[in-house]
N, C-alpha and C positions, 0 to 999 in steps of 0.2 A: 224417438219420441213419436214420430208419425205412426209407427207400427202399434204403439200403445194407445193412440187416440181413439176415442169413440167414433169420430168421423172427421173428415176434412170439410170445412165450410169454404165454399168458393162463391162469394157473394157478388161477383162482378156484375155491374149494371151495363158494362160495355160489351160490345160484340168482340170478344177476344179472337185472335186468329187461331190459336192452339193453346189448350190448357195443359202445359207441361207439368204443372204441379199436380194436376189430376192424375196424370200418368204415374207420377212419382208416388202418389197415394195408392194407386192400384198395385204398384210394385211392392208396396209394404202390406198389401192386403187390407187397406183401409177404405171403407165406403165414403162416398162424397155426397155432400148436400150442395147442389149447384143451382144457379139461376137457370130457369127453364128456357133459355134461348142461346143462340149462337153455338160456338164450338163446344162449350161446356155441356149443353143439352145433347149434342151429338155424341160426346164421349161417355157421358153417364147414362146408362140404361136405367130409366126411372123404375124404381121398385126392384131392380136386380143388382146393379153395382153401386147403387146409391139412390137418392131421391132428388127430384126437381122441386123448387119453390118458385112462386110467382115473383119475377124480377121487381125489385123496389118495394116488396111487401114484407116488412120486418116481422109482422105477426105470423105470416105463413112460414118464414124462415125459422123463427123460434119454435113454432109448432112442429116442424119437420125434425129439427134437432132434438127436441124433447121426446118425440115419438121414437126416434132411433135410440136415444139414451135409455128409454124405458123398455126396449125390446131386445134383450140379449140374444135370443135365438135368431131373430131376423138379422141382427148385426153380424152374427157368425156366418149365416148363409150369404149375406152380402160381401163379407170379407173374402170368402172362398170364390165368389163370382168375380170380384174385383181382381184378385190375383190371377184367376184363370183368364180373364180378359187381357190382362197385361201380358201373360205368357203367349197368348194367341196372336196379339197384334203389335206389341211394342218392344219385344226383346231385341237385343243387338242382332241376333241371328235372323230374326224375321225381317228386320229393317235392311240388313245386308242383302238378303235374297230379293227383297222388293226393289232395292236400288239396282242390283244386277239385272233384274228383269226389265227395268226401265232402260238401262243402257243397251241391252240386247235388242229391244224394240227400236231404239233410236238408230243403232247401227243397221238393223235390217231395213229400215225405211230410207236410209241415206244412201244405200248401195244402188 
């Protein structure tokens, strides 16, 4: 269902520590409409993998969703960018290599 969605709306007014659902949307190639603060704003590249809206502003949120819904070409470009971002930053292999690098640095500094 996520893959078929126009976009994922991530309306959190809280400063989330990490937007896992955003990464899941990117894995499905789905652009995200996210509050423009906190981890969500860091994960979603505004105008590239989705769009930011002003936190707490329902009118701005609605406008951003309606804009994406009315722009099929823009959505397709964002879909490709979201999937590409997932592949570059969030796959199991990327995370495995990152974790190994952390362990290698920890071992090197403890010797």
